C-alpha positions as CSV (number, residue, x, y, z in Angstrom):
1,X,0.0,0.0,0.0
2,X,1.2,3.5,-0.8
3,X,2.1,6.1,1.8
4,X,-1.0,6.4,4.0
5,X,0.6,8.4,6.8
6,X,1.9,11.6,5.1
7,X,-1.5,13.3,5.3
8,X,-1.2,13.0,9.1
9,X,1.5,15.7,8.9
10,X,-0.5,18.2,6.9
11,X,-2.4,21.2,8.3
12,X,-6.2,20.7,8.9
13,X,-7.7,24.2,9.0
14,X,-11.4,23.3,9.1
15,X,-13.1,23.7,12.4
16,X,-16.4,21.9,13.0
17,X,-19.0,22.4,15.8
18,X,-21.1,19.6,17.2
19,X,-21.4,17.5,14.1
20,X,-23.2,14.1,14.4
21,X,-21.2,11.3,13.0
22,X,-22.5,8.2,11.2
23,X,-21.9,5.1,13.3
24,X,-20.9,1.6,12.0
25,X,-21.5,-1.2,14.4
26,X,-22.4,0.1,17.9
27,X,-20.9,1.7,20.9
28,X,-21.9,0.2,24.3
29,X,-25.1,1.7,25.7
30,X,-23.4,2.2,29.0
31,X,-20.7,4.4,27.4
32,X,-21.7,8.0,27.8
33,X,-19.5,11.1,28.2
34,X,-17.0,13.4,26.5
35,X,-13.6,12.4,25.2
36,X,-11.2,15.3,24.5
37,X,-8.0,14.9,22.6
38,X,-5.2,17.4,22.0
39,X,-2.5,17.3,19.3
40,X,-0.9,18.9,16.2
41,X,-3.1,20.9,13.8
42,X,-1.0,23.3,11.9
43,X,2.5,22.7,10.5
44,X,3.4,26.0,9.0
45,X,3.4,29.7,10.1
46,X,3.2,32.1,7.2
47,X,5.9,31.0,4.8
48,X,7.8,29.1,7.5
49,X,7.5,25.3,7.6
50,X,7.6,24.1,11.1
51,X,10.5,21.6,11.4
52,X,9.6,19.2,14.2
53,X,6.5,17.2,15.1
54,X,6.4,18.9,18.5
55,X,6.3,22.4,16.8
56,X,2.8,22.1,15.3
57,X,0.1,24.4,16.6
58,X,-2.4,22.7,18.9
59,X,-5.9,21.6,17.9
60,X,-8.5,20.1,20.3
61,X,-10.9,17.4,19.3
62,X,-14.0,16.6,21.3
63,X,-16.1,13.4,20.9
64,X,-19.4,13.2,22.8
65,X,-20.9,9.7,23.1
66,X,-24.4,8.9,24.4
67,X,-27.9,8.0,23.6
68,X,-26.9,6.1,20.5
69,X,-25.1,9.1,18.9
70,X,-21.5,10.2,18.5
71,X,-20.9,14.0,18.0
72,X,-17.7,15.8,17.1
73,X,-16.2,19.2,17.5
74,X,-12.6,20.4,16.7
75,X,-11.0,23.8,17.3
76,X,-7.6,25.4,17.5
77,X,-6.4,26.5,20.9
78,X,-6.3,30.3,20.8
79,X,-2.9,30.6,22.6
80,X,-0.7,33.7,22.1
81,X,1.5,31.6,19.8
82,X,-1.5,30.8,17.6
83,X,-2.8,34.4,17.6
84,X,0.6,35.7,16.4
85,X,0.9,32.9,13.8
86,X,-2.5,33.7,12.4
87,X,-2.5,37.5,12.6
88,X,1.1,38.3,12.1
89,X,2.3,35.2,10.2
90,X,5.4,34.8,12.4
91,X,6.8,32.4,15.0
92,X,6.3,34.2,18.3
93,X,8.6,32.0,20.6
94,X,11.2,29.4,19.9
95,X,9.7,26.0,19.3
96,X,11.6,22.7,19.8
97,X,12.8,22.6,16.2
98,X,11.9,26.0,14.8
99,X,13.5,29.3,15.9
100,X,11.5,32.4,16.8
101,X,11.2,35.0,14.1
102,X,13.0,38.3,14.7
103,X,16.6,39.4,15.2
104,X,19.3,37.5,17.0
105,X,19.2,40.1,19.8
106,X,15.5,39.5,20.3
107,X,15.9,35.8,20.4
108,X,18.7,36.1,23.0
109,X,16.5,38.4,25.1
110,X,13.7,35.9,25.0
111,X,16.0,33.1,26.1
112,X,17.6,35.1,28.9
113,X,14.2,36.2,30.3
114,X,12.8,32.7,30.2
115,X,10.0,33.5,27.7
116,X,8.7,30.1,26.6
117,X,6.1,29.1,24.1
118,X,2.5,28.8,25.2
119,X,1.3,26.5,22.3
120,X,-0.3,23.7,24.4
121,X,-0.1,20.6,22.2
122,X,0.5,17.8,24.8
123,X,-2.8,17.2,26.6
124,X,-5.8,18.4,28.6
125,X,-5.6,18.8,32.3
126,X,-8.5,18.9,34.7
127,X,-7.7,21.1,37.7
128,X,-10.1,22.5,40.3
129,X,-13.1,21.7,38.1
130,X,-11.7,23.5,35.0
131,X,-10.1,22.1,31.9
132,X,-6.7,23.4,30.5
133,X,-4.8,22.6,27.3
134,X,-1.2,22.1,28.4
135,X,2.3,21.6,27.2
136,X,5.8,21.9,28.8
137,X,5.2,25.5,29.7
138,X,4.2,27.7,32.7
139,X,0.9,28.5,31.1
140,X,-2.3,26.4,31.0
141,X,-4.9,27.6,28.4
142,X,-8.4,27.3,29.9
143,X,-11.0,25.8,27.6
144,X,-14.7,25.2,27.6
145,X,-15.1,21.4,27.4
146,X,-18.4,21.8,25.6
147,X,-17.4,24.2,22.9
148,X,-13.6,24.0,23.0
149,X,-13.4,27.8,23.0
150,X,-10.4,29.3,24.8
151,X,-11.7,31.1,27.9
152,X,-8.7,32.1,30.0
153,X,-5.1,31.4,31.2
154,X,-3.6,30.1,34.4
155,X,0.0,30.2,35.6
156,X,0.7,26.6,36.5
157,X,4.0,27.4,38.2
158,X,2.5,29.9,40.7
159,X,3.8,28.9,44.1
160,X,6.8,27.0,42.7
161,X,10.4,28.0,41.9
162,X,10.1,26.9,38.3
163,X,10.1,28.1,34.7
164,X,7.7,25.4,33.4
165,X,5.6,22.5,34.5
166,X,5.5,19.3,32.6
167,X,2.3,18.3,30.7
168,X,2.0,14.9,32.3
169,X,0.6,14.6,35.8
170,X,-1.0,12.0,38.0
171,X,-4.2,12.1,40.0
172,X,-4.6,10.2,43.2
173,X,-7.5,10.7,45.6
174,X,-8.2,14.1,44.2
175,X,-4.6,15.3,44.6
176,X,-2.6,16.3,41.6
177,X,1.1,15.1,41.4
178,X,3.4,16.9,39.0
179,X,6.9,17.9,38.0
180,X,8.1,21.4,37.4
181,X,11.5,22.4,35.9
182,X,13.8,25.4,36.5
183,X,16.4,26.2,33.9
184,X,18.3,29.0,35.8
185,X,21.9,29.0,37.0
186,X,21.2,25.6,38.6
187,X,18.8,23.4,36.6
188,X,16.3,21.4,38.8
189,X,13.2,19.3,38.7
190,X,10.7,19.9,41.5
191,X,8.2,17.2,42.5
192,X,5.0,18.8,43.8
193,X,1.5,17.9,44.9
194,X,-1.6,20.0,44.7
195,X,-4.7,19.4,46.8
196,X,-8.0,20.6,45.3
197,X,-8.3,24.4,45.5
198,X,-4.9,24.7,47.1
199,X,-1.6,26.0,45.8
200,X,1.1,23.4,45.0
201,X,3.3,22.1,47.7
202,X,7.0,21.3,46.9
203,X,7.9,17.8,47.8
204,X,11.5,17.4,46.5
205,X,13.9,19.4,44.4
206,X,16.4,17.4,42.2
207,X,19.3,19.7,41.1
208,X,21.5,19.1,38.0
209,X,24.2,21.0,36.1
210,X,23.7,23.1,32.9
211,X,22.9,19.9,31.0
212,X,19.9,18.4,32.9
213,X,18.2,15.2,31.8
214,X,15.2,15.4,29.5
215,X,12.2,14.4,31.6
216,X,8.8,14.1,30.0
217,X,6.8,12.0,32.5
218,X,7.2,10.2,35.8
219,X,5.7,7.2,37.6
220,X,3.7,7.0,40.9
221,X,3.4,3.9,43.2
222,X,1.6,3.5,46.5
223,X,4.5,4.9,48.5
224,X,6.9,6.4,46.0
225,X,7.5,8.9,43.2
226,X,9.8,7.5,40.5
227,X,11.6,10.2,38.4
228,X,13.7,9.1,35.4
229,X,17.1,10.7,34.9
230,X,17.5,10.0,31.1
231,X,20.8,9.7,29.4
232,X,20.0,12.6,27.1
233,X,19.2,16.3,27.6
234,X,19.8,19.9,26.5
235,X,23.0,21.7,27.0
236,X,21.6,25.1,28.1
237,X,25.0,26.9,27.7
238,X,25.2,25.7,24.1
239,X,21.6,26.6,23.5
240,X,22.2,30.1,24.8
241,X,25.2,30.6,22.5
242,X,23.3,29.3,19.5
243,X,20.0,31.0,20.0
244,X,20.9,34.3,18.4
245,X,22.0,32.4,15.3
246,X,18.7,30.5,15.1
247,X,19.7,27.5,17.1
248,X,17.0,25.5,18.7
249,X,16.3,23.0,21.5
250,X,17.1,20.2,19.0
251,X,20.5,21.7,18.1
252,X,21.6,21.5,21.8
253,X,20.1,18.0,22.5
254,X,22.4,15.1,22.9
255,X,23.9,12.5,25.3
256,X,24.7,13.4,28.9
257,X,26.8,10.3,29.9
258,X,27.2,6.6,29.8
259,X,24.2,5.6,32.0
260,X,20.8,6.7,33.2
261,X,19.2,6.5,36.6
262,X,15.9,6.4,38.5
263,X,15.3,8.6,41.5
264,X,12.9,7.0,44.0
265,X,11.3,9.5,46.4
266,X,9.1,8.9,49.4
267,X,5.6,10.3,48.7
268,X,5.1,11.4,52.3
269,X,8.5,13.0,53.2
270,X,10.1,13.7,49.8
271,X,13.2,11.9,51.0
272,X,15.2,10.3,48.2
273,X,15.3,6.7,49.3
274,X,17.3,5.4,46.3
275,X,19.2,6.5,43.1
276,X,19.4,3.5,40.9
277,X,21.7,3.4,37.8
278,X,20.5,1.9,34.5
279,X,21.7,1.3,31.0
280,X,21.3,4.5,28.8
281,X,17.7,5.3,28.1
282,X,15.2,8.0,27.1
283,X,11.6,7.6,28.2
284,X,8.6,9.6,27.1
285,X,5.8,7.5,28.6
286,X,5.3,5.1,31.5
287,X,2.7,2.3,31.4
288,X,2.7,1.8,35.2
289,X,4.9,1.2,38.2
290,X,4.3,-0.7,41.4
291,X,6.0,-2.1,44.5
292,X,6.6,-5.8,44.0
293,X,7.7,-6.1,47.6
294,X,9.5,-4.0,50.2
295,X,12.8,-4.2,48.2
296,X,11.8,-3.9,44.6
297,X,9.8,-1.5,42.4
298,X,8.7,-2.6,39.0
299,X,8.6,0.1,36.3
300,X,7.1,-0.6,32.8
301,X,7.7,2.0,30.1
302,X,8.7,2.6,26.5
303,X,12.4,2.9,26.3
304,X,14.5,4.5,23.5
305,X,18.3,4.1,23.4
306,X,19.6,7.2,21.5
307,X,18.8,10.9,20.8
308,X,17.0,10.0,17.6
309,X,14.0,9.5,19.8
310,X,13.9,13.3,19.8
311,X,16.0,14.5,16.8
312,X,14.5,11.9,14.4
313,X,10.9,13.3,14.7
314,X,11.4,16.0,12.0
315,X,8.3,16.6,9.8
316,X,10.3,16.0,6.6
317,X,11.3,12.6,7.8
318,X,7.9,11.6,9.1
319,X,6.2,12.7,5.8
320,X,8.6,10.7,3.6
321,X,7.8,7.5,1.8
322,X,10.6,5.7,3.7
323,X,10.9,7.4,7.1
324,X,13.4,6.3,9.7
325,X,11.2,5.9,12.8
326,X,12.9,5.9,16.2
327,X,12.3,2.5,17.8
328,X,10.9,2.4,21.3
329,X,10.5,-1.0,23.1
330,X,8.2,-1.7,26.0
331,X,10.5,-2.7,28.8
332,X,10.3,-3.7,32.4
333,X,12.8,-2.2,34.9
334,X,13.2,-3.8,38.3
335,X,14.6,-1.2,40.7
336,X,16.4,-2.7,43.8
337,X,15.8,-0.2,46.7
338,X,18.6,-1.7,48.8
339,X,21.3,-1.1,46.2
340,X,22.5,-2.3,42.8
341,X,21.7,-1.4,39.2
342,X,18.3,-1.6,37.5
343,X,17.5,-5.0,35.9
344,X,15.9,-4.7,32.5
345,X,13.6,-7.1,30.5
346,X,12.1,-6.4,27.1
347,X,8.3,-7.1,27.0
348,X,7.5,-6.0,23.5
349,X,9.9,-5.2,20.6
350,X,9.0,-1.9,18.9
351,X,8.5,0.4,17.3
352,X,5.7,1.1,19.8
353,X,4.6,4.0,22.0
354,X,1.8,5.6,24.0
355,X,1.3,2.8,26.6
356,X,-1.9,3.0,28.6
357,X,-3.6,1.0,31.3
358,X,-6.9,0.8,33.2
359,X,-5.9,3.9,35.3
360,X,-7.8,2.5,38.3
361,X,-4.7,0.2,38.6
362,X,-2.2,3.0,38.5
363,X,0.6,2.5,41.0
364,X,-0.6,-1.1,41.8
365,X,0.1,-4.5,40.5
366,X,-1.7,-4.9,37.1
367,X,-2.1,-7.4,34.3
368,X,-2.6,-5.5,31.0
369,X,-1.1,-2.6,29.0
370,X,-2.2,-1.3,25.7
371,X,0.2,0.1,23.0
372,X,0.2,1.8,19.6
373,X,2.5,-0.3,17.5
374,X,4.0,0.4,14.0
375,X,5.2,-2.1,11.4
376,X,5.6,0.4,8.5
377,X,5.8,4.1,8.0
378,X,5.8,6.8,10.7
379,X,2.4,6.4,12.3
380,X,1.0,3.5,14.3
381,X,-0.5,0.7,12.3
382,X,-2.1,-1.3,15.1
383,X,-3.2,-1.5,18.8
384,X,-1.7,-4.2,20.9
385,X,-2.8,-5.6,24.2
386,X,0.0,-6.9,26.4
387,X,-0.3,-9.4,29.3
388,X,2.7,-7.9,31.0
389,X,3.6,-10.8,33.3
390,X,3.6,-13.4,30.5
391,X,4.3,-11.4,28.3
392,X,1.8,-12.3,25.5
393,X,0.5,-9.9,22.8
394,X,-2.8,-9.6,21.0
395,X,-3.1,-7.1,18.2
396,X,-5.8,-5.2,16.2
397,X,-5.0,-3.6,12.9
398,X,-6.5,-2.6,9.5
399,X,-4.7,-1.7,6.3
400,X,-4.4,2.1,5.8
401,X,-5.7,2.9,9.3
402,X,-3.4,4.6,11.8
403,X,-4.8,4.4,15.3
404,X,-3.7,6.8,18.1
405,X,-3.4,6.1,21.8
406,X,-5.9,3.6,23.1
407,X,-7.9,5.0,26.1
408,X,-9.4,2.4,28.4
409,X,-12.9,3.0,29.8
410,X,-14.1,0.5,32.4
411,X,-17.5,-1.1,32.1
412,X,-20.0,-0.4,35.0
413,X,-19.5,-2.9,37.8
414,X,-16.6,-4.5,36.0
415,X,-15.2,-7.6,37.7
416,X,-12.0,-7.9,35.7
417,X,-9.2,-5.4,35.0
418,X,-9.8,-5.5,31.2
419,X,-13.6,-5.4,31.2
420,X,-14.4,-2.3,29.2
421,X,-13.6,-0.7,25.9
422,X,-10.8,1.1,24.2
423,X,-11.3,4.4,22.4
424,X,-8.9,5.6,19.8
425,X,-8.9,8.5,17.3
426,X,-7.4,7.0,14.0
427,X,-6.3,8.5,10.7
428,X,-7.8,6.7,7.7
429,X,-5.0,7.6,5.3
430,X,-6.5,5.8,2.3
431,X,-9.7,8.0,2.4
432,X,-8.1,11.2,3.9
433,X,-10.4,11.2,6.9
434,X,-10.4,10.2,10.5
435,X,-12.5,7.8,12.6
436,X,-13.4,7.2,16.2
437,X,-12.7,3.6,17.0
438,X,-14.3,1.5,19.8
439,X,-12.6,-1.8,20.6
440,X,-13.5,-4.5,23.1
441,X,-10.7,-4.2,25.7
442,X,-10.8,-7.9,26.5
443,X,-10.6,-9.3,22.9
444,X,-9.6,-6.3,20.8
445,X,-12.5,-7.0,18.5
446,X,-14.0,-3.9,17.0
447,X,-17.4,-2.9,18.4
448,X,-18.0,0.2,16.4
449,X,-16.6,3.2,14.6
450,X,-17.7,6.7,13.7
451,X,-16.2,8.4,10.6
452,X,-15.4,12.1,10.9
453,X,-16.0,14.3,7.9
454,X,-12.4,15.4,7.6
455,X,-8.8,14.4,8.5
456,X,-7.3,15.1,11.9
457,X,-3.7,15.1,12.7
458,X,-2.3,12.1,14.7
459,X,-1.5,12.6,18.4
460,X,2.0,13.3,19.5
461,X,1.4,12.6,23.2
462,X,-0.9,11.0,25.7
463,X,-4.5,12.2,25.6
464,X,-6.6,13.5,28.5
465,X,-10.3,12.6,28.6
466,X,-13.5,13.0,30.4
467,X,-15.7,9.9,30.1
468,X,-18.6,9.6,32.5
469,X,-20.3,6.2,32.8
């Protein structure tokens, strides 16, 4: 089959409001609620082609399911980056692979004053009853979950010594757990928790030199926070020197050393109870982590082994007929709390990404993970269900269809971990449109789909969702 993935890296300018979609098959009667996805929507600004997958301007997609219907809305997030791109046709702030427009002196000033992008293309965060589109930034863009209109802004770093917060958080008993980053004279990551309606409370601050590790997400267990210290990161001195000449985050990204590490922090006190070395790695996303016993933490994640996991995601590469896709494998790390190096076991050979679980089992022993897997091209070609203790793999795929992250929704009164459905927003590259997929989470058999009237861009990160059952 010809290249069916390239259209996933083209701008979709059309915005639709509350369109009813035709359904093939059926969605479960018990499945009602709203599913909100965030991802890339625009790949150029004026005459400038955005260079990296992470540079694209954010577009939200809302799918409402209930009473036998599936309804769809999509809308660009009206960030300051989007407003300037649309009205002035220029890149307002430096993006991971595309420099800001303007003089070298202006770029240097932005870098020295810590003026980061506010294009929120990672996910959607629910906080204090409100919804925010977020990225690795200090700013959350408030949105109306019904209309997807931009309604306000919130400084997510307020109360923290930090330049940005990361887009991935955990929720446990109503408390938000997150990571913030400071890129000043001393670079540091701060673990924080935020009770409903309260400012964030700093738990632990992990300091590094001018080349801190790149950290995108972390894991939470019953008693611990697990922060990965990847073997790759940005040299901020080099970045500062190159910024006036149009250098970007990617130009300063590279290896930090010959190993990685995991920092294990006590959730109650913030004490670092272990720093465990591992073979070199870069991790974007965790499936889960849990305490096997008093001496060992199990961490399941998608592991990359070189900087191509970041530098290889250029738009030109991903659009090509023969892309070089960075390979991530689903691996299991066993972290010995009493000393020694991490022990590693491959669960699924990649390329694979976007691991998800039944989130009710987050931080606890679990049986199943779900993955987006790729056998050709630059976008996923299937969804895999992994029995992590076996491991055994079951897979769903369809020629020409490129599914995104599989979101698990538990059935009412479920008696088994995998009793429910998976929702995925997929690109139908053969017909230049997108579909909402509903798969049985136990068998991976398709239960239903709803075709959207136009093509959406594939996700670049893990989705946030609101599904009420």
